[in-house]
N, C-alpha and C positions, 0 to 999 in steps of 0.2 A: 547796617552796612548795605551799600548799594551794590548790586551785581548787574553786569551789562552783557548783552548778547546782540551781536550784529547779524544782519541778514540783508539780502538783496543784491549781493555781488553776483558776478557771472561774466559772461563773454559779451562784448559789445563791439560794434564796428566803429571805426573812427567817424566822428561826427554824430554819433548816436547819444543816447541818454540812459542813465540808470538812476534809480533811487535807492539809497541805502537806508536801512532802518536800524535803530539801536533801541532795544527794549530793556527797560530798567526795572529791577525789582528791589524792594526794600524801602525803608523810610527815608524821607528827606530828599528824594530825587529832585523835587521841584525847587530845592534851595541851592543846588549845585550849578556852577559853571560847567558846561559840557563842551567837549571838543572832538573833532575828527582828525586823525593822523593817518599817515600811510607810510609803508616801508616797501621799497622795491628791492629785489635781490642785490646784495652787495652794497646797499646804501643804508645810510642812517634813517631812523624814523623821523619824519618831518611833519610839521603842523600843516593842516589843510584849512580848517575853519573852526571857529568857536562861537559859543552863544552864551549870554548871561542867563542867570537863573529865571528871569521873567521874559526872556526873548527880546528885551529892549535894546541890547547891544550885541553886535556881531563883529567878528574879526576874521579876515581871510588872508591866506598866503597870496602873494602876487600871482602865483600860477593858477589860483582858483578864482580870482576876481573876474566877474563878468560871465563866468561859466557855471560855477557851483553856488548853491544856496543852502545854507543851514537853517533849520527850523526846529521847533520843539512843540510838543503838545503835553503839557504837564498833567492834564486830566487823563491821558493815556500812558503816562510815564514813558514817553518816547522822544527820541531825537532823530532827525532825518538829515540826509545829505542828498540834495537833488543835483545830479551832475549832467550837464548838457555839453554839447560840442566836444565830446570826449576825444582824446588824443592817445596815440600809443604810449606816450610817456606818462600817462595816467595809470598805466598798469602797475599794480602794487597790491599788497594786503592792506586793507583799510581797517583802522581800529577806532572804536568809540572809547572815550575816556571821560572821567569825572574829576574835577578839581576839588580840593577840600575847601575852597572858598565858598562860604555860604552867603547867599543873598548879596553877592557882590556885583557891581556894575563893570568890574574889570574883567576883560576876557584875555586871559594869559595865553601865550603861544608856545611856551617852552614845555617839552615833554616832562621835564623835572617838576613842573608845577601841578601835574596831574597824578593822582595817587591810585586811581582805580581804572582798570582796563578790561575791555572785552577780549575775546579770543581772536577776533579779526575775521574779515570776509574778503575773499580774493576777487579782484576786479582785473579783467584782462581785456585790453582794447586792441583789436586787430586793425591793421592798416589796409 
């Protein structure tokens, strides 16, 4: 069973950058599709970015395209979300998630497709 723990959140100014990290423990991490989601107060959890098990395929929400980059380092059991040109509307709790798909090239974007979740890390962007 994979366990996930996010870090790297905090306060940033609009136009700034943050890098979120997701540390995974347990076997088979390197076989899972991984995703980043976020949830703002009063809103549903939404997909931000996802990456296939070997990093070969990525998928981004329109709001993240051109500003965010997802990457992974399977040797370190870690997934990252590099966020640039931050906007106040990026303020949310960010969650790392693993999908049960093993060694799949499909990067799913629905939260229902992910079965393991971290506790989340708060990102606040001030204007």
